[in-house]
N, C-alpha and C positions, 0 to 999 in steps of 0.2 A: 851683668849687661853694663857696658861703659855707658856713660858721661852723652858720650858722640853718639850711641845709639837711639837715647832718648829723645837726645835732641833733632836727631834725624826723623823720628815719626811725626813728631811735632813741626818742624821744616817742609813734611810732606803731608801734611794735614791738607785736604784739599775742600772739607765743609760735606765731604760724603756724610749721609747719613750713618749711624754704624760704627764711626770711627773713636768713640768716644771710649768705649769697653777696651780696645786695643791700646787706647791711648794711657788709658788707667793701668791697663796688665803691665805696659812697658814702664811706666812709673816705679811699680810696686815692683817689679822686677832686681830694677834699679837700687831703690832705696830702701827694698826690705819691708816697706810699707809704705803707703801714700802720706808723705808729709805735706801740712798747710800750704806751704809755697809751691810745691808740685800743683796743686790743686787751684792755685789763684794764676800760676805759668798755664796751665792747661784751660783755664776759663780763658785768659786775654789772648791766647791761639784761637779756641774755636767758638770764641761766644757763647759758650754756653755760660750759663749765672754758676756763681760758685752752689748755690741751692741746690740747684739741679744736681750739679756732681756729685753732691752730698749724698742728695737722695737714693743715684745710682749706686756710690760707694756702700751706702748701709742697706740697701736692696740687696746685694747679692755679697753669698757671706765668703766668696774668695777672697774680697779686701779689706784692708786693713790699716786703720788709721792710726796703729801705736807699733813702734817696732816690738818684733817678739824678740826670746831671751833666745841665749845659745842652744838652750834644747830644751825642746818643743815635747809636751807631757800630751798625748792622748790616750784619755780615759775609754775606753768602748762603755756603750750605755747600751747596747742592743738587747735583745731580749734573754739569751744565755746569761751574760753578762749580767745584765741586771736583775735576772732571777739570783745569780752567784755570789750576791753583793758588793758590784760596783760601787756601790754608794759609799760602802764602808771606805775603799778604797779612795776614794774622792776627798770625804774627810781626815784622812792622814792627811794625803795630801793637803790640803786646805792648812791643818794645822801647824804640818813641820814647815811649809813654804809663807805660810800668810798671805794666802791670795787667794781669788774667786775664778772661775771660768771664766775665760778669757783674759785674765790679769798675767802681768810680768811681775816678778819679785824684784825685789829693791836691787838685787845687784845684775839685772838682766842675764839671771842665768838660767831660769827656767820661765817658761810659759802655759800654763795650764787651758787645754780644751778637751771637750768629749767629741766622740764621734758618734755615729749610729751603728755602725760596725766594723769590727777591726780583719772579718773574715778567718776570726779563730776561734773560734765556739768551742769545738775540744778544748781550749785551754784556757776556757774563761773561771776567775774573771780576768782580762787581758789587757796591757796598756803598753803604748809603743813611745820610747824617747828618740827622737831621730829617727832614723832608722834599724834602731833595735827594740824586739819587741819581748815582752814578759808576759810569762801567762801562770796560770795556778796560783792569783799573786793572793798574800793575806795583806793586811794592814801593817805589818810588822816586815811583811817584805818589802814593801814599800820604802819604808822610811829606810831600810839599808840599802836598797837601790837608790835614793835618791844621796844619801852619804858617801855612795860610791863614786855618783857623778860628779859630785862636789869634789871627793878627792881626785879625780880622773884632771878636773877642772887645773887644779892645783898641781898635778904632777906635768900634765900637757903645756898649762902659761904660755899658750900660743895663738889662742883664740881661736882654734881649729874644731870644729863640729866632732861630735861621737859621730860614729857611724859602724856597722857591721850590724849582728842578729842574735841573740842567744836566748833561751826560756829560761826563765827563773823557775823552780821545781818549789 
């Protein structure tokens, strides 16, 4: 989203109740997260105290206060994946990338998240990286996938995110 669109939303703000969430969504769509400067700006336009805006941001899981990495890893922790050792996959990722759930690595390459279900229970345990799905995973397979994504980044070199779909066996 262009800066003009974010500013347009703010310019059009007329004090109507319920506008804060669309303003925050617009800021996040524009910046990729909601930076402190955007919070200050929204506060000055709407009159909503910054503390109140932070309260909304932290209440809804859709909002982020930190930028995401180029590759967003979503580990499924639904029942099928959980009983199929998804926690071991999480441990392998933590070890490989030195990050915890909700964090982005030092290179801003990977962000680690968990989700309740990816809808691929027959492939448990499952993870997604951006739009690619990987199933029937082991910790060794996860480490290999992460290395492949690093190589992909090095080969692309242009900052574009990965897309597509593949199932690791």
